DOTI-117493 format. One record per atom (N, C-alpha, C): residue in three letters; x, y, z negated. Coordinates in steps of 0.1 Angstrom, whole numbers, padded with zeros to 4 digits, always signed. Last residue first. Layout:
<tikes>
alaXYZ
...
</tikes>
This chain:
<tikes>
arg+0818+1281-0926
arg+0810+1290-0925
arg+0806+1298-0932
phe+0827+1259-0930
phe+0836+1272-0938
phe+0831+1283-0929
asp+0814+1235-0926
asp+0822+1234-0937
asp+0821+1250-0941
asp+0818+1238-0897
asp+0806+1239-0903
asp+0806+1240-0920
trp+0843+1229-0897
trp+0842+1243-0891
trp+0830+1246-0898
thr+0847+1196-0911
thr+0843+1204-0905
thr+0840+1221-0903
leu+0854+1173-0935
leu+0851+1187-0940
leu+0858+1193-0925
asp+0862+1146-0933
asp+0851+1150-0942
asp+0847+1166-0936
leu+0882+1150-0908
leu+0869+1143-0908
leu+0853+1138-0917
thr+0890+1177-0908
thr+0881+1171-0894
thr+0875+1159-0896
leu+0902+1171-0943
leu+0898+1187-0930
leu+0903+1174-0923
met+0891+1151-0963
met+0893+1153-0955
met+0890+1164-0946
gly+0876+1161-0998
gly+0875+1152-0981
gly+0889+1156-0976
ala+0882+1171-1021
ala+0864+1173-1023
ala+0867+1163-1003
his+0894+1159-1058
his+0893+1156-1044
his+0879+1159-1037
lys+0905+1176-1084
lys+0891+1167-1076
lys+0889+1172-1059
glu+0932+1170-1098
glu+0925+1184-1088
glu+0913+1172-1084
lys+0956+1166-1099
lys+0948+1156-1111
lys+0929+1168-1102
ser+0983+1154-1081
ser+0977+1160-1083
ser+0961+1155-1091
phe+1001+1124-1084
phe+0996+1129-1075
phe+0983+1141-1083
gln+1035+1125-1094
gln+1019+1124-1093
gln+1015+1125-1089
asn+1059+1128-1080
asn+1060+1120-1094
asn+1043+1115-1095
leu+1072+1127-1044
leu+1064+1130-1059
leu+1058+1121-1070
ser+1108+1137-1044
ser+1097+1124-1045
ser+1085+1131-1055
lys+1124+1154-1021
lys+1122+1148-1031
lys+1110+1136-1028
thr+1141+1150-1001
thr+1145+1147-1001
thr+1143+1150-1022
ala+1135+1155-0964
ala+1125+1147-0980
ala+1137+1143-0990
leu+1155+1163-0942
leu+1148+1168-0954
leu+1139+1167-0966
glu+1162+1144-0929
glu+1172+1141-0940
glu+1170+1155-0952
pro+1138+1136-0911
pro+1140+1131-0923
pro+1147+1136-0936
lys+1131+1154-0890
lys+1140+1160-0892
lys+1145+1150-0908
arg+1108+1148-0871
arg+1120+1159-0867
arg+1135+1155-0876
phe+1093+1132-0890
phe+1100+1126-0884
phe+1112+1128-0874
cys+1090+1143-0927
cys+1088+1148-0910
cys+1098+1140-0900
val+1072+1128-0952
val+1084+1128-0939
val+1085+1136-0929
leu+1056+1121-0974
leu+1059+1132-0968
leu+1067+1139-0955
glu+1071+1107-0991
glu+1064+1104-0991
glu+1059+1106-0981
lys+1099+1123-1004
lys+1098+1108-0992
lys+1083+1106-0986
tyr+1093+1160-0990
tyr+1092+1145-0998
tyr+1093+1131-0994
tyr+1095+1179-0970
tyr+1101+1180-0982
tyr+1102+1170-0992
gly+1072+1174-0954
gly+1088+1173-0953
gly+1095+1173-0963
phe+1049+1191-0969
phe+1053+1183-0961
phe+1067+1179-0960
lys+1046+1208-0990
lys+1051+1197-0998
lys+1054+1186-0984
arg+1026+1219-0979
arg+1033+1226-0983
arg+1043+1216-0986
cys+1005+1201-0972
cys+1010+1208-0960
cys+1020+1219-0966
val+0994+1192-1004
val+0998+1186-0989
val+1004+1188-0977
asp+0980+1229-1005
asp+1000+1216-1011
asp+1002+1203-1006
pro+0968+1240-0976
pro+0964+1232-0993
pro+0983+1223-0992
arg+0971+1273-0968
arg+0974+1259-0965
arg+0972+1252-0975
val+0971+1301-0972
val+0965+1294-0974
val+0963+1281-0974
ser+0986+1313-0945
ser+0990+1316-0961
ser+0983+1305-0977
his+0980+1293-0926
his+0997+1291-0932
his+0994+1299-0946
ile+0953+1286-0911
ile+0958+1296-0922
ile+0968+1290-0932
gly+0967+1279-0887
gly+0960+1288-0883
gly+0958+1295-0902
cys+1006+1262-0878
cys+0990+1269-0894
cys+0984+1277-0891
arg+1014+1263-0843
arg+1012+1269-0859
arg+0998+1270-0863
asp+1011+1273-0817
asp+1017+1263-0823
asp+1022+1261-0837
lys+0987+1291-0803
lys+1006+1296-0811
lys+1012+1287-0819
asn+0970+1274-0796
asn+0981+1280-0787
asn+0988+1293-0792
leu+0967+1257-0818
leu+0973+1249-0806
leu+0976+1258-0799
asp+0963+1262-0858
asp+0962+1273-0841
asp+0974+1263-0827
tyr+0945+1241-0875
tyr+0956+1241-0862
tyr+0956+1250-0852
phe+0922+1236-0885
phe+0928+1252-0887
phe+0945+1251-0879
ile+0918+1208-0886
ile+0911+1221-0877
ile+0913+1234-0878
cys+0943+1185-0880
cys+0943+1198-0887
cys+0928+1207-0875
thr+0934+1159-0855
thr+0946+1172-0860
thr+0936+1184-0866
gly+0923+1139-0846
gly+0930+1141-0860
gly+0934+1154-0864
tyr+0932+1140-0815
tyr+0922+1136-0825
tyr+0930+1141-0838
tyr+0942+1180-0805
tyr+0942+1162-0807
tyr+0936+1158-0818
arg+0916+1207-0799
arg+0931+1196-0804
arg+0926+1183-0804
lys+0904+1231-0785
lys+0906+1218-0780
lys+0923+1211-0791
gln+0893+1258-0797
gln+0900+1250-0794
gln+0903+1236-0793
asn+0874+1272-0820
asn+0872+1265-0805
asn+0879+1258-0797
glu+0883+1283-0841
glu+0876+1274-0847
glu+0872+1262-0827
leu+0902+1304-0832
leu+0908+1293-0835
leu+0897+1280-0835
glu+0880+1325-0819
glu+0894+1312-0809
glu+0897+1300-0815
ser+0869+1325-0839
ser+0858+1317-0832
ser+0870+1313-0820
arg+0893+1344-0859
arg+0883+1333-0862
arg+0879+1321-0849
leu+0894+1364-0842
leu+0904+1353-0843
leu+0899+1340-0848
lys+0867+1376-0840
lys+0875+1364-0827
lys+0881+1359-0827
ile+0863+1386-0864
ile+0856+1372-0856
ile+0862+1365-0845
pro+0891+1382-0887
pro+0881+1387-0882
pro+0875+1381-0868
met+0892+1365-0919
met+0893+1364-0909
met+0885+1378-0901
ser+0877+1360-0943
ser+0879+1373-0938
ser+0887+1378-0927
lys+0866+1334-0946
lys+0856+1344-0941
lys+0860+1354-0936
ile+0891+1318-0943
ile+0884+1318-0932
ile+0873+1334-0932
lys+0899+1331-0972
lys+0904+1335-0959
lys+0896+1334-0947
lys+0871+1315-0983
lys+0879+1327-0989
lys+0885+1336-0979
lys+0882+1289-0978
lys+0869+1291-0972
lys+0866+1309-0973
ile+0904+1281-0990
ile+0905+1281-0974
ile+0893+1290-0970
ile+0893+1285-1015
ile+0906+1293-1011
ile+0904+1294-1000
lys+0877+1263-1017
lys+0868+1276-1020
lys+0879+1283-1017
val+0896+1243-1015
val+0884+1243-1004
val+0879+1257-1004
glu+0909+1242-1030
glu+0914+1244-1015
glu+0904+1249-1006
arg+0895+1230-1051
arg+0901+1243-1051
arg+0905+1249-1039
glu+0887+1207-1044
glu+0876+1216-1043
glu+0883+1229-1045
ser+0914+1195-1017
ser+0910+1194-1033
ser+0898+1206-1030
val+0923+1177-0987
val+0919+1191-0996
val+0913+1186-1015
ser+0943+1159-0964
ser+0937+1159-0978
ser+0935+1175-0985
val+0940+1161-0934
val+0946+1169-0945
val+0937+1171-0961
pro+0949+1140-0904
pro+0939+1149-0911
pro+0947+1148-0926
gly+0974+1163-0899
gly+0963+1158-0903
gly+0961+1145-0903
cys+1001+1173-0884
cys+0991+1182-0893
cys+0978+1175-0889
cys+1015+1165-0868
cys+1018+1158-0881
cys+1010+1161-0890
leu+1005+1174-0845
leu+1006+1160-0846
leu+1010+1158-0863
gly+1010+1201-0839
gly+1002+1196-0847
gly+0999+1186-0851
lys+1029+1206-0814
lys+1013+1204-0809
lys+1003+1200-0821
cys+1053+1204-0817
cys+1051+1195-0827
cys+1033+1195-0818
gly+1071+1229-0806
gly+1065+1219-0802
gly+1063+1208-0803
gln+1084+1238-0841
gln+1078+1247-0836
gln+1077+1234-0819
cys+1089+1233-0868
cys+1076+1225-0861
cys+1069+1233-0849
pro+1114+1217-0884
pro+1114+1223-0872
pro+1100+1219-0860
leu+1115+1232-0914
leu+1110+1223-0909
leu+1115+1223-0893
thr+1143+1254-0930
thr+1133+1244-0931
thr+1128+1235-0918
glu+1168+1248-0961
glu+1164+1248-0946
glu+1149+1245-0946
met+1166+1271-0988
met+1162+1260-0984
met+1160+1259-0967
</tikes>
């Protein structure tokens, strides 16, 4: 599968991000397992308004990529979640939304304080 051209976007497409209660638990576990220095560097970055709190602006990539929410995994490959730089990759269609309990939006409802 062809990948998205994310380098250089500075996370402008990354947020606010909807997360389920299950995803929040997984992300919390990941954050707690991060080395303190790395976690602190990620937490204290200045980001564009609305950009996901876990977007690593210094490295221009997701700071929690291995446990990123489902919506992030689908972004760019579904017609409802098109990447403006590579819209032709959005060939799938979301048949239904997750039945998992919605926990909130990263950056808006959930902040770093919720992951300590």
